N, C-alpha and C positions, 0 to 999 in steps of 0.2 A: 245744401249746394239746388240753385236753379236748375231745372230739368232733371233733377235726378231723385229717383222714388224708391221706397222697399220693397223688394220682392222676394219672393222663400222661390229657393234655387230652383226648385222642379216646378216654378212656374213662369222662369223667363227661359228654362233648358227644355230641351225634348229628349231625355231620356230612354235610352233603347227604341228607339224610331223602327217603325213597323214596316222593313223589306220585302220587296217580292224579288225571287231569287229566277233565270229561267232555268228551268228543266230540264235541257236537253244539251248542255254543256257544262266542261270545267269551268268552275269561281274560282276567283284571285283568291289567294286564305295569306292572312298577316299572323305571323306566327309571332307570341311576347318577344323573342330574339329580336327580331323588326325593332324592339323603337329602342330608340337611343336617348338616355338624358341629358338633354341641354338642344338637341334636335328637335324643330319641330315637326318633320312632317315623316312618316314611316310613307313604309313598299310593300307592295306584297313579295313572298321568296315561293314564294308554291300556287297550285291549281289543284285542285280537292275536285271532286265529284259529287262527296257527303254531303247533305243539306243540315249539317248540325255543327252549330256555334253560335258565335254573336254576329249580326247581319248591320252593315254599315256599307252607304256609299261616299264616293269622293268626297271629300272637305270635311268627314263627320272626323269627331273627336274621340279617341283612342282610351281609353283611362282604366290603368292595369289598378284592380280591385283586390288583389291578393299582396299579402305581405311575404318577399320585403320588393318585392316590382312599385307596391309603391311610393313607399320610401326613398326608393331609386332612381323615381322623376319618371319613371314608364309612361309618358302620357304623349302622344303626340296627333297628326292629323294627317288624316292617311290620302294619301292620295297613289295614281299608277292603276286606277284598278280597271279591270278587263269587265268592259260592256257600263262602266260605271259604280258600280255591284260590288261588294265582299264580301268574306265569311273571315273567320278569327277566332283566336283563342276563346272557351268561355268566361275563362279571368276576363276579358275586358266587359266594362262599361261604356253604353256609346252615347253620346255626346253630343245636339245638332241644336243650330241658334230657332226658336221657335215663332213661324211666322206671325207678322207683324208687332212682337216682342223684342227679338234677340240676332242678331246676324253672326253665324258661324264661326266666324276667324273673330269676333270677340270673345265667345265661346270656348275657344280653345284658351287663351290666355286667361279667364276666367277662371279656366279649372287648372289651371296650373300657379297660379297664385296661393301664395300660400294661406294663405286664410281660407280658401277651399279644400285644402289640401288637409292641412291640423284636424279642420272638422272628418273629414275621411278617416284621419289616422283613428279619432280618439270613438269613431263610431265600428272600427275593427273587430269584427263576431270572429266564433268558434277558437278549434283548439291551439294553444303557444305553435308558431311556426307553420300555420292555414290558415292563416286569419283573414277573413273578407269583408268589403263592404258592401254593406245592405242596401239594397238600394233606395229603402226607403226612408233611409238617415238621412237623404236629401229634402225631402218634405219639413226639415227642423233647420233647415239653413235658412235665414233670410240675412238681407246682402243689399245694401244699397247702391245702385247700377244706371247708368243716366235709361232713362225714357227715352230718347232721341237714336233713332237706328242710324241715322247719317255719324249722328259724336260717334257711336260706337264703332260705324266703320272708322273711321277718321282714327278713334286711337290704335283700335288692330292693325292701321294702316304703320302707324309708326313702327310698331312694335315689327308687325312683319319686315318693314323694308331691312331693319334687322336682323332679321332670318331669311331673308332670300340672300344675302352674302354671304352668312355664315353657310347656308345649306350648299351654297356657290362653289366654295371651297372648301367642303365638305368631296363632292364634285370634281374639284378640280384633284383633291390628293388622289380621290379612287383611282382617275385616271394614270397619273404618275405611278404607282403601287401597278395596275391593272398591264400598266405601259413595262415595265422591269421584269415580270412574270411573265408578259409573251417575248419576251429575250429571252431569259432563264431558259424558256420552253425549246423556243427556236438552238438555241448556242449548247444546250448541256441535257436535253433530253432529245431531238430529234437529231440531231448534229451530234452526238458521241459517237465517240471511238472507240475501236474492239481496246486499243492497247493502251487506254486510261489505263491506267491503274484502279483497283477496286479498294476504298481503305472504308474505316468506319468513323462519325462524325466526331465519335468520342477520343478524335489522334488526332484532332485538332481543338479541339473547347475543353472548358472546364463547366461544372453544374455546382448551384447554388453555393459559389465561392463567397462570399459575407451575409454573415446574417448576424443582428443586435448581439451584444454583448453585456455584461455589468461596466466595463469604459466607456457605452456608448453617451455620444456627451451631448444628445440633444432631450429637452423633455416636451416637446412638442414634435407632434410627425407632420408628415402628409402622406398620409397613407393611400394604397390603391390596391381592390381587393378584384377580383377575378374576373368579375361581372362587370367591371367599369369597362376593362377596357376588352372591345369587341374590333376583331380584321382588321388590327392596325390602329384603331384610335381610342385616344383615351377620352372616357365619355366626361367623368369626374372623377375628381381625389377628396378626402375629408381628413379636416384638419380635426387630429384628437393629441390628446395629452396622454404621455408615454405611458400610464402609470395606467389612464381608462381604455388601453386601446384596445381592440378584439383577439388573441394569443395568436390567432396565426399571421400578427403584424408583425413579423420577423426577418425578412428578407429583406439584405440590402441591393441596392444595382448602381451599375454605373455607365457611363456614355456605348454606344451601340451591344448595350448588352439584349439578349434576345427574351422574349417571357411567354411560357404555354403554360394554359393553364392544364395540369395534370388530372383533373377531376373533366368529364366528357369530350374530347378532346372535339370531339364533331358540331359544340356549338362554336367554335371556333373565337375564343378568348388568349387570344394571343397577339403581339407587338415586336415593337423593337423600340429601345429607348436612348433617345437623344438628351443629351446634356441637362438631365436630371439636376433637382436642385439638392444642396450634401443633407437636409433631410427627409427626402422621399423613403417610404419605407412597403415593399409591396407584401403580399401575401403570399404563406408557405405555399398557398395550392398553385405556386406559377414554381414551375422550373425554371429555374434566372439560369440562362444558358452564354458560357464569356467565352467569344469566339479570339483564341490569340495566336493558331496561325494562318487561318484564312477570313476573306471577308465575310465580316457580318451579315450583311445583306444575303450573298452567298446561301448563307446557311438557313437565315430568315424565309425565303425563298420557298429552298429546298423542304423544308420542315413545315412551309402549312401552302401548299397546291394541294389542288381538291384529291390529285389519290395518295398522297401521303397522308390526311388528313383524316381518309376515310382508312389509311392501315392502322393509324396511330389507335384513332376508337373500337380498333378491334382485337387491339392488345389491349385493352385497356375494358371494355368487357370481358373478357378473359378474366381479370384478375379478379381477387376475393375479398376485396373490402366494399366497404358495404358499398360505395359506387365506384362506379367505371370509371377506372384511372391507370394514370402512368407511371413507373418509377423512372427517376434521370439511365438509369442503365439501358430501359428501354431507348429513350433517345439515342444515349450513346451509343450502342448496337446498330444503328439505321447503319447500310454499307449504302455508299455511290462510290461513282467513276470520277476521279479525280479528273479536274482539267486541267494540261498543260498553265503553268504561271502566266505565260502574256494573256492569253485569251482569260483568266480570271483576275487579271488587274483593269484590263480593258473595261469587265463588266463590272467591278469595282467603280469607278471610275465614272461611269455612268449614273451605277447606284446615287451613285454621292453628290451630284448633281438634283436629282431627283427628291432626294428625303431635305438635303439641302431648302429645296421650296418647300420640300410638305412639312417641314419644321414652322420656317415664315410658315407658311397661312396659317400652323395652330395655332402660334402665336397670336396671329390676328382676327383667330376667332376668339382664341378666351379674353381681347378686348375688344372685343363684339357683346360676349353674350356677360359680362362686368356689363355689358352698357345698357344691354337690354334687361339684366333682371334688377339692376338697378330700375329702371324706368316704370318696369312695369306694377311694381305695384302702385305707385307712385300714380302712376295713371287711371289707376282700376279704383281705389282711393279718393282721386279730386284732389290728389294733393297739387300735382298739373296738369292745367286745364290746355284744350287744346286749343287752338283759337282758328 
């Protein structure tokens, strides 16, 4: 292809560039959980005064180098850093465009290309379960890339237009959910009446109602693991043969079931299921909550406020299991004051409208993601030309 040439990846991309950090104030910090598969951008979730960790600037690409985060697609372009600089997990490699050679937006898409990810995965080093990608492995990766930076920018612009729309839809969904949580706090926390009856979650729900049995009719399943559900958003699912699926792929769900990860609740792997396909199977790492006598949005928000998340995590840390974990009975035992039916009905109507919009946005996101993921390899290998 005219204008394309072979590069060594580490000659084309600046890896772990040197960064100077301010010495007298907090630094934006990005954790591994802040990166979501399928989303281009990630944002800092905290500030730290320590200077330990990977260092980066706005628009750098954070590339998870540890398993299973790499396989789960935790590769994002960082935004929103205070003073444009930040710190993050030591398990990130940091990629940036190299002056006069490559564009940083193009480098982000290059890092997500299957050829690059596959090279990283086959070079994982270390003990099972804690394997990492060595930075040096990128010295061995040869790639054909456009030498013209303007062509790189054009390719990145096409893909970015899709990612910007995806990001906007995710933000709309976050805003809709935030509005529902704000209303919940006002009506059911700040304006709680003393005469409201004290009840338990278990009085209104059932947990883990259905699991795969020998009569399960599907040979192929769509599997959702706990790491792929983050604060109400499903990042990805896996298409698997049932006989080859992990042993945790057992739990069945239906419309409006609430999912909460029972391991390390503070990581916020929770969500509410909307119109699942018939062969959707979720991990036994979730507690599946079926709301029989109360609106599921009320229970979902009740169980996912920051205060409740901290409470559930404190219970989990007191468990005797290998990892901090909850039992379904812990969730069923949670007490709350029961609002009157008319107030619950008004709240349910508002939430149903909000989640209808969220569901439509999710469908549009899925369409845009499929289009982006189809275009990305074809643009990067030159199969589709930019005119």
